[in-house]
N, C-alpha and C positions, 0 to 999 in steps of 0.2 A: 399459519406458517409453521413449517416443521423446524423446530429448534436445532435439530441435528444438521440442517443445511446452512445455518448461519456461519459465515466465515469472514474474518476480518484480516486484511493484509496490512500490518504496520510496515512501513518502509523507513527504517531508521538505522543510521550507522553508529549512533551513540548508545552503548549498552545500558547506561543508567536511564536514559530517556525511554528506551524500548521496554525495560523492566517496569518502569513507572506506568506506562500505558497498558501493558499486558496485565499487570497486577490489578489495575483499576477495573479493567474489563472483566477479569475473572472474579474478583471480589464481589462485584455487583451482578454476577451471573448474566452478563450481557452477551456472552458468546461461548460456544462449545469448541469451536475450532479456530485457532489463530495460527496463521502462517507468517513468519517474519522474514523480510528481505533486508539485507544489510547494506545494499547499494542499489543504484538505479538499474544497473545491468541485471542484477539478480531479480529485481521486481519485474522487469520486462520479460525475462525468461519465464518467470512464474505465471504472469498474466497471459502470455501467448503460448505457453506449453512448449518452450524450446529447451534444448540441451537436457539438463538433469530433470526437467519437469515434463518430459514427454509422457510419463505415466498418468498425468492428470487428465481429467475430463474437462476440456475447455468449454464444454457446454454448461458447466457449473462454475462460473467465475465467483470470486469473493463478493460478498454483499456490500463491502465497504473497504476503501483504501484510506489508510492514515499515512499521508505522504509528507516526509521531510523535504524541504527544498534544497538543502545543502548536503548533497550526497556525493560519494566518490563514484568514479567511472562514468555514470550518466546522471546529470543533475535532475532534481525533482521537477523542474519546469519541462524538461524534455520528456520525462516519464509521463507527465500530465498531457503533453501534446500528443504523444503516441497513443495514449489511452483514449483520449477524446476524439482522435481522428480515425479510430477503427470502429466499424459498426458492431463488432462483437463485444466491445468493452466500453463504448461511449456512455452507456446508461449506468455504469457503476458510479455510485456517489464517491467523491473524493474530498477528504478533509485535509487541508494544507496545514502542516505544522512547521514552524521555523523558530529558531532562537535568534534569527537575524533581526536587527533593529534598522536595517536599511529600508528606507521608504520604497525604493524600487522593487525590493523583494515582496513587500506587502501588497503593493499595487499590482505587480505582475502575477502574483499568486492568485 
């Protein structure tokens, strides 16, 4: 595997949580390229190469998505639904992250 092709997309609206995740990844040399989306709409635009992301090659999706469930604009569950319902992105592994203690969030995620 070419290390230059590894990309992780953290989708996190909380700056402290985003910094914690990206610092851990970089400190442990787990990734060369990290793209951060700060809300669900931004994540979908990145994943499907819409709006400001039309420059991206959608044939090279991120290798992993770190997805917060509680996001502005489009919530994490809707991002997950769209990601897994599209043949271009359904194989991307997704790790669900949430600070919610609600049982339904943990079960639905």
